[in-house]
N, C-alpha and C positions, 0 to 999 in steps of 0.2 A: 275467388279461389276456394276450392273445397278444403276440408280439414285434412283429407288424405294428401292432397297436393302440397299443402303447407308442411305436413309432416315429412314428405319426401324431400322437399326443398331444404328443410332444416337438417335432415340427415345428410344430404349432399354437402351442405355448407359445413357441417361438422367434420365430415370425411375430408373435405378440401383443406380445412384449417389444420386437421391432424397431420395430413400429408405434407403440408407446408412446414409445420413445426418440425417434423422428422427431417425434411430436406434441409431446413435451416440449421438444425443441430448437426447434421452430417456435414454441411458446408463449413461450419466452425471447426469440426474435427479435421476436415481436409486442409483447411487453412493452417491449422496448428502443425499438421504433419509437413506441409509445404515449408513452413517457417523453419522447422527442425532440419529438413533437407537442405534448405538454403543456407542455414548456418554451417552445415557440414561442408557444403561446396565453397563457402567463403573461407572456411578454415584451410581447405585445399588450395584455394587461390592465394591465400597469404603465404603458404608454403612454397607455391610456385614463384611468387614474387621474390621470396628470399633466395631461391635458387638463381633467378635472373640477376638479382643484386650481386650475388657471389660471382657470377660470370662477368658482370660489369667490372667488378673489382679486379679479376684476373686479367681481363682485356686491357684495363687501364694500366696495370703493372707491366704488361708486355709492351704497350705503347711507350711507357716511360723508359723501359729498358732499351728499346730500339732508339729512342731519342738520345739516350746516353751513349749508345754505340755509334750513332751517326756523328755526334759531337766529337767523340774520341777519334774516329778515323778521319774526320775533317782536319783535326789538329795534326794527325800523322801526315796528311797531304801537305800542309803548310810547312812542316818541318823537313819533309823529304824532297820537296821540290827543288831546292838549291843543291842537294848532294846526289840524289838518285831519282831521276825523272821517272824511270820505270816503276820504282817503288811508289812514287807519288800517284802514277796512273793506276796501279793496282789498288791502292787505298781509295782512290776516287771511284773505281769500279765497285768496291765494297760498299762505299757510301750509297751508290745508286741502288744496289741490291737491298740494302737495309731500308732505304726509303720506300721501295716497293712493298717490303714486308710491313713497314709501318703503316702504309696506306691501307693495306688489307686489314690489319688489326684495328686501325682507326674506324674503318667501315663497320667491322663487327661490333666495336664498342658503341658506335652511334646507334646501330640497330638494337643492341641490348638496352641502351638508355631510353630509346624511344618506346620500346616494348614495355619496359618497367614503368615509364611515365604513364602510358596509356592504361596499363593494368592497374596502377595505383588509383587512377581516376575512376575506373570502372568499379573497383572494390569499394572505394569511398561512396560512390553513388549507390551501389547495391546495399551497403550497410545502412545508408540513410533510408532507402526505400523499405528495407526490412524492419528497421526500427519503427518507422511510421506505421507499417502494417501490424506490427506487434501491439502498438499503442491502440490502434483501431479495434483489434480483436479483444484486447483487454477491456476497452471501453464498452464494446458491445456486450461482453459477458457480464460486466458489472451492472450495466443498465438493465439487462435481462433479469438479473437477480433482484434488483431493486423493484422492478415492475412486478415481478412475481409476488414479492412481499406486499406491495401495494394492493394487488388484486386480492390476495388472501385477507388482508385487513378490511378491504372494501366489502368483500363477500360476507364477512362476519359482522359488519358494522351494525345492522339492525338488531341482530340477535344479541350482540354485545351490549348495545344500549339498553335493551330490555333487561338483561341480566344485571347490568350496572344499576339500573333504577331499583330493582328488587333488593339488591345487596345494600344499597344506600338506605332504603327504608328499614331494612332489618337492623342496620347499624344504629339508626336513630332510635328504634324501639329499645335496643339494648342499652343505649346511653340514658334514655328516660328511666328505665328500670333501675339502672345503677344510681341515678340521682335520687330516686325515691327510696332506695335501700339506704343510701347515705343519710337521708333526712330521718328515716326511722331509727337508725343507729344513734344519731345525735340526740334525738328525742329520748331514747331509752337511757342514754348516758345522763341527760339532764334530770330525768325522773329519779334515777338512782342517786344522784348527788343530792337532790332535795330530800329524799327519804333519809339519807344518812345525816343531813343537817338537822332535820326534825327530831330524830332519835337522840342526837347529841343534846339538843336543847331540853328535851324532856328529862334526860338523865341529870343535867345540871340543875334543873328546877327541883327535882326530887331530892337532890342532895342539899338544897337550900343555898346553893352557890349563886344561882342566876335565875332570873325570871320568876315564874309563879304568880298567882293572883294575890294581891294585898287585901287584908280584911278592913272593915270599917274602923275598927279600933286602931289599926296601924295608920290609916289615913288621918284619924282624929289626932293621934299622938304627933304625927308629923306636922299637922297644921298648927296645933297649939305650941309645939316646940319652936316653930318659927317666931 
């Protein structure tokens, strides 16, 4: 393969990678927008479920009220049957009408309850799927950040090692110079102390207090004195 062909292939590869990177970034943004839209739809779904629950409650109240009315008119039938048969028949007819109404309301109630149950299951499943999708998007974004950091570190590794070696050598030279300077200072201090001691000894000898060279007469006197 010629150099030109290799160059064209490399350029094509770079363009493809750049296009894929743009597409991937765009895909992440699309997913994040879809997640926001899904959350809004779920919020609306929760509100719709609340409305269905309210209708369930009202339907249940109507069924309970009709049950109470049926029981009341059945009691009227039992009381009127011995004294007024027609009144008992009228109350029985009322019971029949109330039962029809109750049956209709009970059907509405069952439909509302079934709808609410199905909606609750769908909402729960949707929230679970959405939570899983959010976790995957977060993981992809976090992994992407870590890998970018690793690439940056890896690309600078050789240069960083060279710079680190140079810096370490400079540090060692500085430390050696500091050690030498410390030794020189200590030596200067010791010399100054010796000079101070010698001067003091000379002054004591001159005053006849200490030191000085003894003469032969002094040594003879000392020996004979013993």
